[in-house]
N, C-alpha and C positions, 0 to 999 in steps of 0.2 A: 503494500500499499504506500509506504513512504517512498519507494522506488518511483512509482507511478507519479505521485505528487512532485517529486524532484525532476522527472522528465518533463512533465507538464509545465512546471515553472521554467525550466530551461528552454523549452520551445516557445513559450510565451515571451521570455526575454529576447530570444532570437528574432521573433516576428516583430516585436515592437522596435528593435534596433534598426530596422530598415525604414522606419516611418517617422519623419520629422526630427531625426537626430543626426549630428555630424558623425563621421567616422574617421579613423586614422588613415584611411586610404585615399582621402581627398588631397590632391597635391597642395603643397604650401605655395604661396604666391612666389613666383620666379623673381629673380634679381634682373633688373633692366640692364641691357647692354649700354655701354658708354654711347651717347650721341655722336655722329659725325659732325666735324666743323663745317660750317657754311663758308662758301667762297668769299673772299674778301673783295672790296670795292677797288676798282682801278683809279677811281677819282680821289679816294681817300684811303691809301695803303694802311693795312692794319685794321681796318673796321670791316664789319660785315656788309656785304653788297645788299642793298634794299631789295633789288630784284630778286637775289637769291633767297632772301628772308622771307619775302611774300611767296615766292614759289614753293619754298619748303613748307610753309603753313598750309597752302592750298593743296599741295601733294599729300600731306599728312591728313587732311580732311577727307581726301578721297581714299586713302589707305584705310582710315578708319571704317568708312562706308563699305569698302571691299571686304574687310574682315567680317563685318556683320552680314554681308551677302554670302560669304563662304559658310558661315555657320548656319544661316537660313537654308541653304542648299541641302545641308544634312539633316537638319531639324527644322521643318518648314512650319510649324505652327507653335501655339502657346503650351502645348502639351509638356509636362514635366516628365521626360523620357525615363523609363525604367531600364533602358539598355545600359550595360555596364560602361560603354564608352561615353555616354552623355555627360556625366559629371566631369571627368578629366578633359574632355573636348571643350566643355563650357570654360573650365578653369584656364585652359590654354587660350581661348579667345579673350577672355577677361583680362588675363595678364598681358597679352599683346596690346589690348585696347589701352589698358591703364599705362603701360610703358610708353606707348606712342602718345597719348595725350598729356602725359606728364613732361615728356621730352619737348613737345610743342609748347606746353605751358611755360617751360623753363627757357625758351628762347628770348633773349633780350632784344627789344626793338633797336635797331640801329639809328633811328632818327625820331625826333619828337613827333613828327607827324604820323609816323608809323606807330608810335606808342599809343595814341589815341584808338587807332583801328585795333591794335593788339589787345587793348583792354577789352573790347567786345568779343573778341575771339577767346580771351582767357576766361570770361564769364561763362561762355558756352562749354568751354573745356572743363571748367570746374563743375558744372551741373553733370556733364557726362562722366567725369571721374567718380563723383559721389554716386551717381546712379548706377555705374558699372560695379563699383565696389559692393553696393547694396545686393545687386544681382548675383555676384560671386558668393557673397555670404548666404544668400537664400539658397543657392544650389548646394553650397558646402553643408548647410543645416537641413537640406531637403524640405524647405519650407516652400510648399507649392504655391500658397496665396502670394508670398512676397515674390516669387518667380514670375508669377502672372503679372504683378505690378511692374516688374522689370520689363517684361516682355511688352506691356501696354505702353511703356513710355520711352523706350530705347530709340526708336525710329525718330521721334520728336527730338530727343537730345542730339542725335546725329545730324538731323536736318538743321538745327540751330548752329552746330559747329560749321557745317558746310555754308550755311548762309552768311554767317559772320566772316568766314575765311573768304568767300567769293565777293563780299561787299567791296565797293571801291574804297582803297585806302585813303 
């Protein structure tokens, strides 16, 4: 009788472990690679080229959108997938997004005129960073409701980054 109770308790604990709780198999956030230096200006040697700066911000906004599209190709809807690969794939997506967004956020504007434009980009990047970190945590903890909140808002956050990056500096 005690054996049955112990087995039943063990099975119940095992069943509950997969529902709404984190586990040790979820990958830790990866360290971001060092960003590449931007080309310098011919007109002002030693300073970052304004064209290269704007180009990097805009290319980064496209890269963020492309990363989302790659994830959407494999996981096309708001379902919190039970496949073993979903959580590590989502963690890798979130880590790439966070690293790139932080890299773009960390780029200093080479001119005062571009600093005003960059402030708008930074605000959009800050919102995306917070949203992506929340999505990563939702997947880590297997919180389906919070994952659906991430899913519902991620495209708007990416659109805001792209709109800010593509606005006239």
